C-alpha positions as CSV (number, residue, x, y, z in Angstrom):
1,X,-20.3,32.1,-19.4
2,X,-18.3,31.2,-22.4
3,X,-15.2,31.0,-19.9
4,X,-16.8,29.1,-17.3
5,X,-18.1,26.5,-20.1
6,X,-14.4,26.6,-22.0
7,X,-12.8,25.5,-18.1
8,X,-15.4,23.1,-17.3
9,X,-15.1,21.1,-21.1
10,X,-10.8,22.0,-20.2
11,X,-11.9,19.7,-16.5
12,X,-13.5,17.4,-18.3
13,X,-10.3,16.8,-20.9
14,X,-8.6,16.5,-18.0
15,X,-10.5,13.6,-16.0
16,X,-10.7,11.8,-19.3
17,X,-7.2,11.4,-19.5
18,X,-7.2,10.4,-15.1
19,X,-9.6,8.3,-15.9
20,X,-7.4,5.3,-15.8
21,X,-6.1,6.1,-12.9
22,X,-9.4,6.3,-11.2
23,X,-10.1,3.1,-11.8
24,X,-6.9,1.5,-11.1
25,X,-8.0,3.6,-7.1
26,X,-11.1,3.1,-7.0
27,X,-9.5,-1.0,-6.8
28,X,-6.4,-0.4,-4.6
29,X,-8.5,0.6,-2.2
30,X,-11.6,-1.8,-2.6
31,X,-8.8,-4.7,-1.7
32,X,-6.9,-2.6,0.5
33,X,-10.1,-2.1,2.7
34,X,-11.4,-5.9,2.0
35,X,-8.3,-7.6,2.1
36,X,-5.5,-6.6,4.1
37,X,-5.0,-5.4,7.7
38,X,-2.1,-4.0,9.1
39,X,1.1,-6.5,10.6
40,X,-0.2,-9.5,9.8
41,X,3.3,-10.9,11.4
42,X,1.8,-9.9,15.3
43,X,-1.6,-11.2,14.5
44,X,0.1,-15.3,12.9
45,X,2.3,-14.9,16.2
46,X,-0.6,-15.4,18.4
47,X,-1.9,-17.7,16.1
48,X,0.8,-20.2,17.2
49,X,-1.5,-21.6,19.4
50,X,-4.0,-22.7,17.6
51,X,-2.0,-24.7,16.1
52,X,-3.2,-23.3,12.6
53,X,0.3,-22.4,11.4
54,X,4.0,-23.0,12.5
55,X,5.5,-20.1,13.9
56,X,8.5,-20.0,14.8
57,X,9.0,-19.5,18.9
58,X,12.1,-16.4,17.6
59,X,12.0,-15.3,14.4
60,X,15.0,-16.0,12.8
61,X,17.8,-13.9,12.4
62,X,20.7,-14.7,9.8
63,X,19.8,-15.2,5.6
64,X,20.3,-19.0,6.0
65,X,17.3,-19.8,8.6
66,X,14.8,-17.4,6.3
67,X,15.3,-19.2,3.4
68,X,14.7,-22.9,5.5
69,X,11.4,-21.0,6.8
70,X,10.4,-19.9,3.1
71,X,11.2,-23.3,2.5
72,X,9.3,-25.6,4.7
73,X,6.2,-22.5,4.7
74,X,6.4,-20.4,2.4
75,X,3.8,-18.2,3.9
76,X,4.0,-17.6,7.4
77,X,7.5,-16.9,6.0
78,X,6.1,-14.1,3.7
79,X,4.6,-12.7,6.2
80,X,6.6,-12.6,9.0
81,X,8.6,-10.1,6.2
82,X,6.1,-8.2,6.0
83,X,5.8,-9.5,2.1
84,X,2.0,-8.5,2.5
85,X,2.2,-4.7,5.0
86,X,4.7,-3.4,1.6
87,X,1.8,-5.0,-0.9
88,X,-0.1,-3.0,0.6
89,X,1.1,0.5,1.1
90,X,2.3,-0.4,-3.3
91,X,-1.6,0.4,-3.0
92,X,-2.2,3.2,-0.9
93,X,0.3,4.7,-3.1
94,X,-2.1,4.7,-6.2
95,X,-5.0,5.4,-3.7
96,X,-2.9,8.9,-2.9
97,X,-1.7,9.8,-7.5
98,X,-6.1,9.0,-7.7
99,X,-6.5,11.3,-5.4
100,X,-3.9,13.3,-6.4
101,X,-6.0,13.1,-10.0
102,X,-9.3,13.9,-8.3
103,X,-8.7,16.2,-5.9
104,X,-5.8,18.9,-8.2
105,X,-8.6,21.1,-9.2
106,X,-9.8,22.7,-6.1
107,X,-6.3,22.8,-4.9
108,X,-4.0,21.4,-7.0
109,X,-0.5,23.0,-4.3
110,X,-2.3,21.8,-1.5
111,X,-2.5,18.4,-3.2
112,X,0.3,18.4,-4.7
113,X,2.3,18.3,-1.4
114,X,-0.5,15.4,0.6
115,X,1.0,13.3,-2.5
116,X,4.2,13.7,-2.1
117,X,4.4,13.8,1.3
118,X,1.5,10.9,1.2
119,X,4.9,9.0,-1.4
120,X,8.4,10.4,0.9
121,X,6.2,8.5,3.6
122,X,4.9,5.2,1.5
123,X,9.2,5.5,0.4
124,X,10.7,5.3,3.5
125,X,7.9,2.7,4.7
126,X,9.9,0.5,1.6
127,X,13.4,1.6,2.2
128,X,13.4,1.6,6.3
129,X,14.7,-1.9,7.9
130,X,12.1,-4.2,8.5
131,X,14.4,-5.9,11.6
132,X,12.8,-6.1,15.2
133,X,15.1,-6.4,17.3
């Protein structure tokens, strides 16, 4: 009984150290669920016919074409460059870390592997070529 109480006190102390990360992970989860959608560039291209946004027929290929688009219409340019997806994946990384912190006492090895593979997947997304050709 005394060992169980001591273990519960250790878990409570460890959880209090992770409390701010739990809060950040929870906020990141709400932001991801309520505000972000995957691959918004395709949806923006679909709205082109409605006249809401001026989306170019062909995506820019050269750097100066991208700069012209960003100067002309910054929102469209950033969406086509997948900035919204990059922010989304960064927030998902925070969610993975918070999940590891909350579930690490159940199965440290499984949660460690899940967090590592999640972070590796997010890193691969960040460093991969976003060229759509």
